[in-house]
C-alpha angles and dihedrals in degrees: 000000000000090000091054092050089050092050092051093050090048091051091047090050090051092047090051088056094046092052089051094047094052097048111024121083101168090252130120117280132192095273103020137052127239090249091057091048092051094046093049092048093047092056093044094051090048092048098049094040093055096042104033106019099158090049088044091057093042088062087075084075092058130078094270114151123261094254092056095040090057090046089054092049091048092050093048094048093048090058106044094154088071096047122140128218098263101034096099093052092046090049094049093047095049092046089055087058099045121093107264095237089058090050092052088047087055091050090054089050091054091050091052090051091048094239108163108143125144097258092052092051092051094048092049091045094051094045089053092047090055096051108115096224119012090183088065090048091051091055100039099033100025100146094048095047092046093050093049095048093046096043096046097034093236120172114232119231095242138019091238095065090045092051091047093054102037107019107024092165096054095085130054090205143003130227090212105088097219093043090053094041087056089052092048094043088074090071108009120068092199091064092058090075091057093063130083113276098251091051094043092053092067093047091048091053090048091051093045096241111170110251095237093050092046093049091049095050098039094051095101090058096049124107121228093262093046089051088050092052095048103027095109092054095041095046089233116139114237116245103236095173095081101030119120116249101251094044089049089051090051089051093050094048091052091060121092116258091248094055091045088053095045090048096040098126093046095045096043090048092049090049093050093046092052090046089051091053092049092048092051112162093356093068110130095002102105097079118212109003127186120189133195109202128192118227096153121135093271089063087077087082117196141307089271096039101037115189089340095137091047091049091052089052091047092050091048091051091059094039092051090049087055093047096046130087088206122007140190127183127206116191116198090234090057092243124148102196111081093187094063100043119138133178109263143127136018127312112255095174093152092059093047092047088054090049090051095048097040096045115133115270133026120350113263120261090219132028113197120188118190111190145119085248096243097134103183111151090094102354114245098006095119090055093050094047091052092047096052093042092052094041103042111009106037108016089146091061094233087159115056109220130194136171116212114196121194094190128076117219108213094193093060098034088232142060113286114268129213104203137353090235093060121064119233128207132181116243129191102165125033090223090069093061097105093051091044093052086054094051094042091073087076091058092067091082095237095105130060141209094287093061093043091048091050090052095049089047089057090048093050092047092053094041092055093044089053091046090055092045 
């Protein structure tokens, strides 16, 4: 019996960490500061690494966010004497998926921590060797590449890149087009428009180029996300057809109500198309689905994560609509127009859960609640409703229920829960909803470490196979 209790505690600890690693980014939230977030995360990473290192490393194969993936890699590389057999492959596979700027930031953190062991040198060397254009990296991520090469004593593949980083005055010109454009951009405005957008911005400001002129001329060099961030100033229409669901929801929520209403057909079509892509082969397979979606004032997020919780709820709304055979949505505000949602008012989750469960017709096959868990109108009603419903009205669990929470609670080292009888999983992107509903089953307390370990082993195997392919 003691072994079973130990396994359940271990499984719960790891699930705490997974929830945190999916949602927390070390940034300020509506109810907690950035310092509180970072302190809580630091403790959680250290605790899980020390006590459950193989499972800690396996989390790299899950849908944890980039911030926590980089932290996991850093913690693993800082403690090489405890390394497991597959850690190197997991680290390499995850680094290949991370944005390069975050990887270079990780390299600088390793340098600050004076991490220079053989495994770290090999991983960094292999990652740099796999970069498609190290000259581009030398221009766009100059400080990061320079710090990594210097700290780890890594030879660069060609003398030009080395001279550009460490002896820029040695050459009168470079054969690599971007390196030479960077050299010429110091005195020639035309060369500015041959550079990546983020680098060209600095040179344009130095040359006194008007912002509107610069954005118009640099448009062909901009990435999709750069176009999205600057499209209002550049007069370039954003391409909604390929935008991921949560990012598209953030874009929609940033628009004024009048523009949302005027572009209703376009925006709704784009959101449904993004949801269909995210649903994939599971579209229409979830039966009857009822959703309780939080658009209370706290869904406004913070200054650095503006409207993020509301965007996740909006994305989940359209994704659940795509996954369901029949679907009903219940916003906490009582609104019925998802395109015009805004963060306002209290959080009457209990009342909306009652609405979802007592709707006319057959009971839903699934109840999905997307909220930060602060049930306050009245406080605690949602937990009591769910307890009574699970205990007395649906003890056979005919309706599968799950709570998805987009906000990490640093005081509890987890996302805030509504009721012990309903599993809770952290969520950062609405696209991850199907996978999170799957892993949420482990949070009900009915499965132990063996089942969780088997699940993680399957995810690691698929993750590494995909990395090789």
